[in-house]
Structures are given as C-alpha cells and as structure tokens.
C-alpha positions in Angstrom: -12.3 5.5 3.5 -9.5 3.8 5.0 -6.3 4.7 4.1 -4.3 2.0 6.2 -6.6 -1.1 4.8 -5.4 0.8 1.1 -2.3 0.2 1.6 -2.7 -3.5 3.3 -3.7 -4.0 0.4 -0.5 -2.8 -1.1 1.6 -5.0 0.3 -0.5 -7.8 0.4 0.3 -7.4 -3.7 -3.2 -6.8 -4.4 -2.1 -3.6 -6.5 -5.6 -3.5 -8.4 -8.1 -2.7 -5.6 -5.0 -0.9 -3.8 -5.1 1.4 -6.8 -9.0 1.6 -7.0 -9.4 2.7 -3.2 -6.5 4.8 -3.2 -7.7 6.3 -6.2 -11.2 7.3 -4.2 -9.3 8.3 -0.9 -7.1 11.2 -3.3 -10.0 12.2 -4.5 -12.2 12.8 -1.3 -9.7 14.8 -0.2 -8.5 12.9 3.1 -5.0 14.4 5.0 -2.7 12.8 4.4 -2.5 13.0 0.3 1.1 13.1 0.2 1.0 9.2 1.8 -2.2 8.7 -0.4 -0.7 10.2 -4.0 3.1 8.7 -2.8 1.4 4.2 -2.9 -1.2 5.0 -5.3 2.3 5.9 -7.7 4.1 3.4 -6.4 1.0 0.8 -6.9 0.2 2.1 -10.4 4.1 1.6 -11.1 4.0 -2.1 -9.2 1.3 -3.0 -11.5 3.2 -2.2 -14.1 6.3 -3.9 -13.7 4.1 -6.7 -12.8 2.5 -6.9 -16.4 5.9 -6.4 -18.7 6.0 -3.2 -18.1 3.5 -2.8 -21.5 0.7 -0.3 -20.3 2.8 2.7 -21.2 -0.1 5.1 -20.1 0.5 4.0 -16.6 3.6 4.4 -16.0 3.3 7.8 -16.8 0.0 7.6 -14.3 2.7 6.1 -11.1 5.5 8.7 -12.4 2.5 12.2 -11.8 1.2 10.5 -8.4 5.1 9.9 -7.1 6.0 13.3 -8.8 3.1 14.5 -7.0 4.3 13.2 -3.7 7.7 14.6 -3.8 6.6 17.5 -4.9 5.0 17.8 -1.7 8.0 17.0 1.0 7.2 12.8 1.2 10.5 11.0 2.7 10.5 7.9 0.9 13.1 6.2 2.7 10.9 4.8 5.4 8.6 3.1 3.2 8.9 -0.7 2.9 8.7 -1.0 -0.7 10.7 -2.6 -4.1 13.8 -1.0 -4.0 13.0 -0.6 -7.9 10.4 1.9 -7.4 12.0 3.8 -4.6 14.8 4.1 -7.3 12.4 5.7 -9.4 11.4 8.3 -7.0 14.4 9.6 -5.7 15.3 9.2 -9.9 12.3 12.3 -10.7 12.8 15.6 -11.9 10.7 18.2 -10.3 11.8 21.0 -12.2 11.0 18.2 -15.1 8.0 19.2 -17.8 6.8 15.7 -17.3 2.3 15.8 -17.3 
C-alpha cells in the first residue's frame, strides 16, 4: 500500500478511491499515520462538501480522522488542500468530547 499513490488519488479528486485506500493504509498501521489520518479526513470532508453536505455521518468520520491527526501533532500548514478543509482542521478543538 503506497501512501504516495493514495495522496495522488486525493489530489486528482478521486475521493472515493482515496478514502478506500487510505482506510487500508490506516488499518495496516503504516509508519506515517498522522499524514494518513489527515488525508483520510480531508478526503472524507471533501467528498462530504462535494455531495452537498448531506451525509452527516461522513462529516463526523472526517472530523474524527482530522482530530486524530491534530492530536498526533500533524502540521497542516504546508499541505496544499482546500482552504475550507484547512479552516475546519484549524478550528478543531482537541479538548472537546466528539466521538
């Protein structure tokens, strides 16, 4: 499972494939977990936005993975993702009790 290919899927806009492969990477406990969590959350959030904000479960999953990345100390400033996604990431409260 090549993380770089998964990120390419994200950047090409193939969020469904990116989600599937990034979930596999996370389950495999690859060594770059914070990066994978960030992009898995970003993929799910991008897909949520693209589908008209209709699936609240998808949004919650996205926030969980983004929060995992943030708790691990992942710095998203150098990532080239949507400003909307970065804003959600920066606004996450680590002390809140979201699942």
